[in-house]
C-alpha positions in Angstrom: 0.0 0.0 0.0 2.8 2.4 0.9 4.6 1.7 -2.4 1.3 2.4 -4.3 0.8 5.7 -2.5 4.4 6.8 -3.3 3.9 5.8 -6.9 0.7 7.9 -7.1 2.4 10.9 -5.5 5.1 10.6 -8.1 2.5 10.5 -10.9 0.6 13.4 -9.5 3.9 15.4 -9.2 4.7 14.7 -12.9 1.2 15.9 -13.9 1.5 19.1 -12.0 4.8 20.4 -13.3 7.0 18.1 -11.2 6.1 19.8 -7.9 7.3 17.7 -5.0 7.0 18.2 -1.3 10.2 19.4 0.4 10.6 16.3 2.5 10.2 14.1 -0.6 12.9 16.1 -2.4 15.3 15.8 0.5 14.9 12.1 0.6 16.3 11.6 -2.9 20.1 10.9 -3.1 22.0 13.2 -5.5 25.2 12.3 -7.3 28.0 14.8 -7.4 27.9 16.5 -10.8 30.9 16.6 -13.2 30.5 20.4 -13.2 28.4 23.0 -11.3 26.4 24.9 -13.9 25.4 28.4 -13.0 23.1 30.5 -15.2 23.7 34.3 -15.0 21.5 37.0 -16.5 23.1 40.4 -17.0 23.1 43.2 -19.5 25.6 42.5 -22.2 24.2 45.0 -24.7 22.7 48.5 -24.6 23.4 51.4 -22.2 22.9 49.2 -19.1 25.9 47.0 -20.3 28.1 49.5 -18.4 26.7 47.6 -15.4 26.3 44.2 -16.9 29.7 43.6 -18.6 31.7 44.3 -15.4 29.3 41.9 -13.6 30.1 39.2 -16.2 33.9 39.9 -15.9 33.7 39.5 -12.2 31.9 36.2 -12.5 34.5 34.9 -15.0 37.4 36.1 -12.9 36.1 34.7 -9.6 35.0 31.4 -11.1 38.4 31.0 -12.7 40.0 31.6 -9.3 37.6 29.1 -7.6 38.3 26.4 -10.2 42.0 26.8 -9.9 41.5 26.2 -6.1 39.5 23.0 -6.7 36.0 24.3 -7.5 33.0 24.4 -5.1 32.7 21.2 -3.1 35.4 19.7 -5.4 33.3 20.5 -8.5 34.4 22.9 -11.2 32.0 25.8 -12.0 30.8 26.5 -15.5 28.8 29.8 -16.0 26.2 30.3 -18.7 25.5 34.0 -19.5 22.2 35.5 -20.8 21.8 39.0 -22.1 19.0 41.0 -20.4 19.2 43.6 -23.2 16.6 42.0 -25.6 13.9 42.3 -23.0 11.8 40.3 -20.5 10.2 37.8 -22.9 13.7 36.8 -24.2 15.0 36.6 -20.6 12.2 34.4 -19.3 12.7 32.0 -22.3 16.4 31.8 -21.7 15.8 31.2 -17.9 13.6 28.3 -18.8 16.1 27.0 -21.4 19.0 27.0 -19.0 17.1 25.2 -16.3 15.2 22.7 -18.4 17.6 22.1 -21.3 21.1 22.9 -19.9 20.4 21.6 -16.5 21.9 24.5 -14.5 22.1 24.0 -10.8 21.7 27.6 -9.8 20.4 30.8 -11.5 21.8 34.3 -10.9 19.2 36.9 -11.9 19.3 39.9 -12.7 20.3 43.6 -13.0 16.9 45.1 -13.9 14.2 45.2 -11.3 11.7 44.4 -14.1 13.8 41.3 -14.9 13.8 40.1 -11.3 10.1 40.5 -11.0 9.7 38.3 -14.1 12.3 35.7 -13.0 11.6 35.3 -9.3 8.3 33.5 -9.9 10.1 31.1 -12.2 12.2 30.0 -9.2 9.0 28.8 -7.6 7.7 27.1 -10.7 10.9 25.4 -11.6 12.0 24.9 -8.0 15.5 26.2 -8.8 17.6 28.1 -6.4 17.8 31.7 -7.8 20.1 34.4 -6.5 18.9 38.0 -7.1 22.4 39.3 -7.6 21.8 43.0 -8.3 18.2 44.2 -8.8 16.8 46.4 -6.1 13.0 46.3 -6.1 11.5 45.7 -2.7 8.5 43.9 -4.3 10.5 40.7 -4.9 10.0 39.5 -1.3 7.2 41.7 -0.1 4.5 40.6 -2.5 4.7 36.9 -1.5 7.1 34.2 -0.4 9.7 32.7 -2.8 11.3 29.6 -1.1 13.9 29.2 -3.8 14.9 32.9 -4.2 17.5 34.9 -2.3 19.0 38.3 -2.6 22.7 38.5 -1.6 22.8 42.3 -1.2 20.6 45.1 0.0 17.5 46.4 -1.8 15.6 49.5 -2.6 14.4 50.4 0.8 17.7 50.8 2.6 19.4 52.0 -0.6 16.9 54.9 -0.9 16.4 55.6 2.8 20.1 56.0 3.6 20.6 58.8 1.0 17.4 60.5 2.3 18.8 60.4 5.9 22.1 61.8 4.7 20.2 64.6 2.9 18.3 65.5 6.0 21.5 65.7 8.0 23.5 67.5 5.3 20.8 70.0 4.1 18.0 69.9 6.6 16.5 73.2 5.3 15.6 72.0 1.8 12.0 72.9 0.9 11.5 71.7 -2.7 12.4 68.6 -4.7 12.0 67.2 -8.2 12.5 63.6 -9.2 13.9 62.4 -12.6 13.8 58.6 -12.7 13.7 56.0 -15.4 10.2 54.9 -16.4 10.2 51.3 -15.3 9.9 49.2 -12.0 13.0 50.6 -10.3 12.4 54.2 -11.2 8.8 54.1 -10.1 9.3 52.0 -7.0 12.3 54.0 -5.7 10.4 57.2 -6.0 7.5 55.7 -4.0 9.9 54.6 -1.3 11.6 58.1 -1.2 8.3 60.0 -1.2 6.8 57.9 1.5 9.8 58.2 3.8 10.2 61.9 3.1 6.6 62.6 4.0 7.2 60.9 7.3 10.5 62.3 8.2 10.1 65.9 6.8 6.4 66.7 6.1 5.7 69.6 3.9 8.4 69.3 1.2 7.1 70.6 -2.1 7.4 68.2 -5.0 7.7 70.5 -8.0 8.1 67.9 -10.7 7.9 64.1 -11.2 9.6 63.2 -14.5 10.0 59.6 -15.8 11.7 59.6 -19.2 11.6 56.3 -21.0 14.1 53.6 -20.2 17.3 53.9 -22.3 16.8 57.6 -23.0 19.7 59.6 -24.5 18.4 63.1 -24.5 17.3 64.9 -21.3 17.2 68.5 -22.7 13.4 68.8 -22.0 13.7 67.7 -18.4 16.8 69.8 -17.8 15.1 72.9 -19.2 12.1 72.3 -16.9 14.3 71.9 -13.9 16.3 75.0 -14.7 13.0 76.9 -14.7 11.6 75.3 -11.5 14.9 75.6 -9.5 14.2 72.9 -6.9 16.5 72.8 -3.9 17.0 69.1 -4.5 16.9 66.8 -7.6 16.6 63.1 -6.8 17.5 60.6 -9.5 17.8 56.9 -9.0 18.7 56.5 -12.6 21.8 54.4 -13.3 24.2 53.2 -15.9 24.7 55.0 -19.2 21.5 57.0 -18.7 22.8 58.6 -15.5 26.1 59.4 -17.0 24.4 61.1 -20.0 22.0 62.9 -17.7 24.8 64.3 -15.5 26.9 65.3 -18.5 24.0 67.2 -20.1 22.9 68.8 -16.8 26.5 69.9 -16.0 26.9 71.5 -19.4 23.8 73.6 -18.6 25.0 74.3 -15.1 22.0 72.7 -13.4 24.2 71.1 -10.7 25.2 74.6 -9.7 21.6 75.5 -8.9 20.2 72.3 -7.3 21.7 69.6 -5.0 21.6 66.3 -6.8 21.0 63.1 -4.8 22.1 59.9 -6.7 21.5 56.8 -4.6 23.0 54.6 -7.3 25.5 57.1 -8.7 28.8 55.2 -8.0 29.1 53.3 -11.3 28.8 56.5 -13.3 31.7 58.3 -11.5 34.5 56.6 -13.5 32.9 57.6 -16.9 32.2 61.2 -15.7 35.8 61.5 -14.4 36.5 65.1 -13.4 33.4 66.5 -15.1 31.3 65.3 -12.1 30.8 68.4 -9.8 31.8 68.1 -6.2 29.4 68.3 -3.3 26.5 66.1 -4.5 25.2 63.1 -2.6 26.2 59.8 -4.0 25.5 56.2 -3.0 26.8 52.8 -4.0 23.9 50.4 -3.1 26.1 49.0 -0.4 29.2 49.6 1.6 31.9 48.8 -0.9 33.2 52.3 -1.9 36.7 52.0 -3.4 37.9 54.5 -0.8 36.2 52.7 2.1 38.2 54.0 5.1 37.5 51.0 7.4 36.7 47.7 5.7 36.3 44.6 7.8 39.3 43.0 6.2 41.6 45.6 4.7 44.0 43.1 3.1 41.1 41.1 1.4 39.5 44.4 0.3 42.8 45.6 -1.3 43.4 42.2 -3.0 39.9 42.2 -4.5 40.3 45.8 -5.8 43.7 45.2 -7.2 42.9 41.7 -8.6 40.0 43.1 -10.6 41.9 46.2 -11.7 45.0 44.2 -12.8 42.9 41.8 -14.9 40.6 44.3 -16.5 42.5 47.6 -16.3 39.6 49.4 -14.5 38.4 49.9 -11.0 35.5 47.7 -9.8 32.1 49.3 -9.5 29.2 48.0 -7.4 27.9 45.4 -9.9 31.3 43.8 -9.5 30.9 43.6 -5.7 27.3 42.4 -6.0 28.4 39.6 -8.4 31.2 38.7 -6.0 28.7 38.6 -3.1 26.5 36.2 -5.0 29.4 33.9 -5.6 30.7 34.1 -2.0 27.2 33.3 -0.8 27.0 30.3 -3.3 30.3 29.0 -1.9 29.1 29.4 1.7 25.7 27.8 1.0 27.2 24.7 -0.7 29.7 24.3 2.1 26.8 24.5 4.6 24.6 22.1 2.7 27.4 19.6 2.1 28.4 19.6 5.7 24.7 19.0 6.7 24.7 15.9 4.5 28.0 14.6 5.9 29.8 15.2 2.6 26.9 14.3 0.3 25.9 16.5 -2.6 22.7 18.6 -1.9 19.6 18.5 -4.0 17.7 21.7 -4.9 15.7 21.8 -1.7 18.7 21.2 0.5 20.6 23.9 -1.3 17.8 26.4 -0.8 17.5 25.4 2.8 21.2 26.3 3.3 20.7 29.8 1.9 18.0 30.7 4.4 19.5 32.4 7.4 23.0 32.2 5.9 25.7 34.7 7.0 28.7 35.1 4.8 31.7 37.5 5.0 32.7 40.1 2.5 35.9 42.2 2.6 33.9 45.2 3.9 31.5 43.6 6.4 29.2 40.5 6.5 25.8 39.9 5.0 23.0 37.9 6.5 20.1 36.4 4.5 16.9 36.8 6.5 14.2 34.1 6.7 12.3 35.9 3.8 15.4 35.5 1.6 16.4 39.2 1.7 20.0 40.1 2.4 21.0 42.8 4.9 23.8 45.0 3.6 25.2 48.1 5.2 25.0 51.4 3.2 27.6 54.1 2.9 26.7 57.5 1.5 28.8 60.6 1.1 29.5 63.8 -1.0 31.2 63.7 -4.3 34.8 64.9 -4.0 38.2 64.5 -5.6 41.6 63.2 -4.4 44.9 62.7 -6.0 44.5 58.9 -5.7 41.5 58.4 -8.0 40.8 60.0 -11.4 37.1 60.4 -10.6 34.8 61.5 -7.8 34.7 59.4 -4.6 32.7 60.2 -1.4 33.9 62.3 1.5 32.1 63.0 4.8 30.9 59.4 4.6 28.2 58.0 6.9 27.6 54.2 7.3 24.1 53.0 8.0 23.4 49.6 9.6 21.2 47.5 7.4 18.8 46.3 10.0 17.9 49.9 11.1 17.0 51.0 7.6 15.2 47.9 6.2 11.6 47.1 6.6 11.1 44.2 9.1 10.2 40.7 7.7 6.5 40.5 6.9 6.0 44.3 6.5 5.7 46.1 3.2 8.3 48.9 2.9 5.7 51.6 2.2 3.8 50.7 5.4 6.9 50.6 7.5 8.3 53.9 6.1 5.1 55.6 7.1 5.9 54.8 10.8 9.2 56.6 10.8 9.5 59.8 12.8 11.4 63.1 12.2 14.8 63.2 13.7 15.8 59.7 12.6 18.8 61.1 10.8 20.3 62.0 14.2 19.8 58.6 15.6 20.8 56.3 12.8 24.2 56.1 11.1 27.8 56.7 12.1 30.4 58.9 10.5 33.5 57.2 9.0 
């Protein structure tokens, strides 16, 4: 009778997309594979490739290093790359192909928040461990549980709240603001987060313009003309990649940054391209704590080795997508080590690997990151003012403040917009420490 029930369960699972109960999955022995296949989605074309290509380079470099050292759990790693550039439909199709045809063991997805919102549900359907290695939308884990998805860095809420707290401390008397964000999930979501938090922490700020040019825009003359006429105290832009670089160049040419304080929560990757044309004194973030001029990393020697190792191989300084890709890979190593130890040396199946990610803490050169029970990583944030030194040929932050992740992240089970409404004025004096 027991054998017949087991057979029926197997047939039912096959008829409903192969969905098996976690305890059933865990009971199946898994042979160690000849290679560990990792699918990675990133922008390899278009303006966003200024993020995506460094991410790919980081993966290739670090997996080469790992393979020279014996692989992960004794298994060499083989990455498969997918270009996000052609759009969501292409990306979803490639995600399925890698899992169902190539047999990848883990997926890394993605840079775009829109891409992550499309791919995260696939982790549920395909029951495949998926690391959200760079996207920032808070919606990934706040709109429902995803037992096979994990984000190995921070996300939109702390990445937007930290620059807002910095602004309130640096320029507490600002009275008007305009927003100029890309018209897609991240641009819209990040403005909602900022506006909700700003209304709670500094009620009465006048929003003079809300502008959302299409994604991949190359001409911001209309928006700049409008901002020059409105003269807001602050211009917020969570735009990134080639678009932010183009925006700042065009705005600087027309002296907009002399009239308004710009806040750029994801500005760090554009600094090398802008070089000395980026004006000093504007608020810049790096979606984390891995600024190249970090004054007090957790492991200075490891931090310097990472920076110089990437720079030596690719003749450029690493930007935050490089760090985020590295964090995903370090988390992958730590999770496999944890899962293999739990099986007394055996190779984990998909469920056992996912179980190892939940609650995982892994070190980085700058600090450590913990994955909460909802799959969201907690990462410190460092924000500062653009400045120039003799050491670097582009703007780096000064007057830096480090914000602890747990204090600027919505608690598990709460939506960010609901939590942000509970914040009270004066938070900028209670949270964060100068470096």
